[in-house]
C-alpha angles and dihedrals in degrees: 000000000000119000128191116249125191117209129189108216136162113271093238091053091050090051091051091048092052091049090050089047092054091046095050099034091235123124118244087244090055091049091051091046090051090052091051089049090053090050091050092050092049089053090051091052091055093047095052110042118184117269117242091254093052091045090054091052097043110113094007092128097038110138093008123122103227124153139173093271091057090051093050091050090050091052092047091053092046099047107024 
């Protein structure tokens, strides 16, 4: 559900927002909504920090060429 929101913002900032809107093809409302979404996601990141186990695994495959076929072969060797 969309609800109307009135904001009081400096005239120069509004002008800049409208210019950016025209340049990107997004409405000012969409730009503001995107900003609120970013803020919400940042809040979620702070609320759910990575566990020590996940932290230790993060980046373990960086730069490696691993695909689904490799994973299936690994499972076949392990369990068959």
